[in-house]
C-alpha positions, 0 to 999 in steps of 0.5 A: 329849812329856814333861812337861819338854819341854812346860814347856821349850818353854812357857818359850822361847816366853814368853821369844822372843815376849814379852821378854828379861826378866820383870818380877814386881811385889813387895808393896811395889810394886817390881820384881824381874827374872826373866832367861830363864835363870832362868825356864828354871831353875824349870822344870827344877827343878819337873819334876826334883823331881816326877819325884824324888818318883815315883822316891822314892814308887815305890822298893823297901820292901825289909825295911821295908814302909811304910819303918817298923820295930817298936820289937821289931825295932829292939831285937833289930837293936841287940842284934845285934853284927852288925847294930847298926852298920848302923843310925843312930837319930835322935831328932827330938823336943825337947831335954828329951824326948830327955834325959828318956829315949832309946833307947841311942845315939841322936843328938838333932836337933830336928824342926823343924832335920832339914834344916839343913845342919849337921844333914845333915852328921852324918848317914851316908849307908851305914846305915839311919837310923831316925827317932824321934819322939813318935807317929811322925808327924814323925818320918815327915815326916823320913823322906819329906824324907831319901828324897827326898835319898837317905838309906836312912831308916825311921820307928820305928812309932808313935815312943816309943810303939813303944819304951817306956811313957809318959804318952800310950800309954794315953790315945792307946789309949783314943782310938782305940778310942773314934773314931767319925766317919762314913765312906762306901763309895763307889768310888774314882775310878782313878788312874794306876798307877806303875811300881816304880823299883827300889832308892832312888836319890841324886839329883844333887849339884845336886838335893839342894841343892835338896831340902835347901834348900826343906825347910829353909826349909819347916821354919823357917816350920812352924806350931808351934801351933794346928790344923796344928802341925808339919803334923799335924791331929787327927780332931777339928779335921778334923771340925769343919773339915768341918762348916763349908762355908766351911772345907770349901771349902778342904780336899782330902782325899787317901786314900792307902790302897789303893783296896780298902781305901778302898772296903771299910773306908770313907773320909771323905766327899769324899776322892780315892783316890790309892794311896801309891806312885803319888801322884807319878805325873805325871797323878795330881800334876795332880789335887793342888790347889795352892790348898787345904790337902791332908790326907793320910790313910793307915793310921796316919799313917806313910806320909801323913806321908812323903807330907806331907813330900815334897808340902810339897818339891814346893810344895804345902800339905799336912798328915797326918791324925794316926793316919790312918784309925783316928784317924778311926774304929776300922779293922781296923788299930786293935785291933793298933795298940792292942796294940802300943803298950800293950805295948811295953818297951825300955829308955831311957837318959838 
């Protein structure tokens, strides 16, 4: 029996055997009436969202592994008259930073507003949407959300650091080369392998509205300061929390790299391994807690940020580890990433 029918039968049993309506106490001591139809609809939405997440995470990557593009490759595309019109550049940085310098032709919608109805209405559904931010993290969160909505979205790898030299490029490079938090090399517990879903599909109109509404609500309450600002946590702050038994107990570390890299390259002690494409397989989703903060970890922060947004749409409290495993310790990806962000040299306009 599928998960949907199991939940539907359970909902019908509750409705038929208990009472035709369910009264839920509110925080003010009042009561809110939930009808049977609303109960079943909530089950249906939850199942549909999870199924959509599984489709999105297991979709073909095509020409853009990790749903990202290097700055040099984007520059070449924009310079080619035959290809330039196939992409739409969406800059989600603050307006003042966009105005100080941005990719020619990019449109600006601040990160917190990307899922607002007016913002979504401006996005083309027949082009590749390249999302740009500061370091790639918030852009990749937007990519995760847009792909749930059926937009063919990818992130500019490393954000504007992968496009032009700025005040933080060398600072980030130095911090990555100095990263030295401890890792372990224990075997990964097997996870359920997903089935490739083919090209990215589009959700139904009703599901689109549901996803957009959830994402917009989540963005409106997103932390903009503190340890989890913009749903991102630094390695320094994570290490401090893991060193405190009480705070550690409140966390669930989800490592979405391949099982091979989780084991051989090493991982944070206690992290659970479920590869990126398989996170939303039903059996794997069942392993994720809803009563803890989920810290999602990948190689550079890109796929983890996409996963973070998708999990948040599913109702999980998720954040991404900034710069992924290489933000935690030096990895085989570190030097290549450092070379990439310290050599970027594309033009900007004001």
